[in-house]
Structures are given as C-alpha cells and as structure tokens.
C-alpha positions in Angstrom: -3.7 34.2 32.7 -5.0 37.7 32.1 -3.4 37.9 28.7 -4.9 34.6 27.6 -8.4 35.7 28.6 -8.0 39.1 27.0 -6.8 37.6 23.7 -9.4 34.8 23.7 -12.1 36.7 21.9 -9.6 38.0 19.4 -8.3 34.5 18.7 -11.9 33.3 18.3 -12.8 36.2 16.0 -9.6 35.6 14.0 -10.6 31.9 13.7 -14.1 32.9 12.6 -12.8 35.4 10.0 -10.3 32.8 8.6 -13.0 30.2 8.4 -15.4 32.5 6.7 -12.7 33.5 4.2 -11.8 29.9 3.5 -15.5 29.0 3.0 -15.9 31.8 0.5 -12.8 30.7 -1.3 -14.1 27.1 -1.5 -17.4 28.5 -2.9 -15.4 30.4 -5.6 -13.5 27.2 -6.4 -16.8 25.3 -6.9 -17.9 28.1 -9.2 -14.7 27.9 -11.2 -15.1 24.1 -11.6 -18.6 24.7 -12.8 -17.4 27.3 -15.3 -14.7 24.9 -16.4 -17.4 22.3 -17.2 -19.4 24.8 -19.1 -16.4 26.0 -21.2 -15.5 22.4 -21.9 -19.0 21.5 -23.0 -19.1 24.5 -25.3 -15.8 23.5 -27.0 -16.3 22.1 -30.4 -14.1 20.6 -33.1 -13.7 24.0 -34.8 -13.3 26.1 -31.7 -10.4 25.1 -29.5 -10.6 26.4 -26.0 -7.8 24.2 -24.7 -5.6 27.1 -23.5 -8.5 28.7 -21.6 -9.4 25.3 -20.0 -5.7 24.7 -19.1 -5.4 28.1 -17.5 -8.6 27.6 -15.5 -7.3 24.1 -14.4 -4.1 25.6 -13.2 -6.0 28.3 -11.2 -8.3 25.7 -9.7 -5.4 23.4 -8.8 -3.5 26.2 -7.0 -6.6 27.4 -5.2 -7.4 23.9 -4.1 -3.9 23.6 -2.7 -4.1 26.9 -0.9 -7.5 26.1 0.5 -6.2 22.7 1.8 -3.4 24.5 3.5 -5.8 27.0 5.1 -8.1 24.3 6.4 -5.1 22.5 7.9 -3.9 25.8 9.5 -7.4 26.3 10.9 -7.4 22.8 12.2 -4.1 23.5 14.0 -5.2 26.9 15.3 -8.5 25.6 16.7 -6.4 23.5 19.1 -5.1 26.7 20.6 -8.6 28.0 21.3 -9.2 27.7 25.0 -12.8 27.8 25.9 -15.7 25.8 26.9 -16.7 22.5 25.4 -19.4 24.1 23.3 -16.9 26.4 21.6 -14.6 23.4 20.9 -17.4 21.4 19.4 -18.4 24.4 17.2 -14.9 24.9 15.9 -14.6 21.2 15.2 -17.9 21.3 13.2 -16.7 24.3 11.3 -13.5 22.6 10.4 -15.3 19.4 9.5 -17.6 21.3 7.2 -14.7 23.0 5.5 -13.0 19.6 5.1 -16.2 18.3 3.4 -16.5 21.3 1.1 -12.8 20.9 0.2 -13.3 17.2 -0.5 -16.4 18.0 -2.6 -14.6 20.6 -4.7 -11.7 18.2 -5.2 -14.0 15.4 -6.2 -15.8 17.7 -8.7 -12.5 18.8 -10.2 -11.4 15.2 -10.5 -14.7 14.3 -12.3 -14.1 17.3 -14.6 -10.6 16.1 -15.4 -11.8 12.6 -16.2 -14.6 13.8 -18.4 -12.2 16.2 -20.2 -9.7 13.5 -20.9 -12.5 11.4 -22.3 -13.8 14.2 -24.5 -10.3 14.9 -25.8 -9.9 11.2 -26.7 -13.3 11.2 -28.5 -12.5 14.4 -30.3 -9.2 13.0 -31.6 -10.9 9.8 -32.7 -13.5 11.8 -34.7 -10.7 13.9 -36.3 -8.9 10.7 -37.3 -12.1 9.1 -38.6 -13.1 12.0 -40.8 -9.6 13.1 -42.0 -8.1 9.6 -42.2 -4.9 11.3 -40.9 -3.0 9.1 -38.6 -0.1 11.6 -38.3 -1.9 13.6 -35.6 -0.1 13.8 -32.3 -1.1 11.0 -30.0 -3.7 11.7 -27.4 -2.0 9.6 -24.7 0.4 12.3 -23.7 -2.2 14.9 -22.6 -4.4 12.2 -21.2 -1.5 10.8 -19.2 -0.6 14.3 -17.8 -4.2 14.7 -16.8 -4.3 11.3 -15.3 -1.2 12.0 -13.3 -2.8 15.3 -12.2 -6.0 13.5 -11.3 -3.9 11.0 -9.3 -2.3 13.9 -7.4 -5.7 15.4 -6.7 -7.0 11.9 -5.6 -4.1 11.7 -3.2 -5.0 15.1 -1.8 -8.6 14.0 -1.5 -7.5 10.9 0.4 -5.4 13.0 2.7 -8.4 15.3 3.3 -10.7 12.4 4.0 -8.2 10.9 6.5 -7.8 14.3 8.1 -11.6 14.6 8.4 -11.8 11.2 9.9 -9.2 12.0 12.6 -11.2 15.1 13.7 
C-alpha cells in the first residue's frame, strides 16, 4: 500500500507530462497540415512541388499514427491511476480532449488529401486541354493511391471516434 501511495503522484505527473507532450504533437500536426494546404495552393502548372507535398504527407501520416498510439497508451495508463473520482474525471476529460484533437487533425488531413486529389485531376485536365497530348500518364493511379490512403485515414478516424464514444 505504501508503494502505491508514494508512486501515485509520480504516475500522475507522468500522465500529465505524456498528455502535454501528446497535445503539443497534435498541435504540430495541425500546423503541418496547414502548411501542406499552403504549399499545395502555391503549386502551379510550372512549379511542381509534388515531392515536397508527398514528403510532408508521409510525415503527417506517421505522426498521426504515433499520436494515435500515444493517446491509446494514455487511455490505458489512466486506468492504472488510483485516486479520487475528481482525478478520474479529469484524466478522462484530458483523454477525451486528445481524442477530439486527433480526430480533428485526421479529418483536416483527409480534407487536404481529397482537395489535393481533385487539384491534381484538374491540373492534368488543363495540361491535356492545352497541349492536346493524350499520352500523359493517367491521373487515376496517384488518385487511387491517395484514395486508399484517405480510406486508411478514415478507418483510423472511425476507430478514434469509437474509442472516444466508449470513454
């Protein structure tokens, strides 16, 4: 009993530190999604930023996955916190807030992927219209990859929502 009481504050402070770190990471992810949107808007027919956009997409994807894992870990660790009811409610609210921030970041990223796929399609149509060249590589392959990626993100979003509902 003594060891549990003496480690209680440490566990709580570890939880608080982990929650704070996760919240900062989610904020950084949101900023990267915003930066992605800005880079995509600046892209023109003559300036191809596809590699930069793809690199940022991969970074955001891996960070979203890591953040999801951290939120799940926090959710499991909060169950080990023994304390009063107020502490339990607070930790549940913190985790719920993190779930919502993760869901918002995921949704914003999905919206970006959808708008990017549409922009690529429109750009290819303009190129074909002005050049009359039908030998350009088809747009369906990159769009399909992005759709599959968006579907995976959607599945993650649904899992996050269902996890939030169970809290």
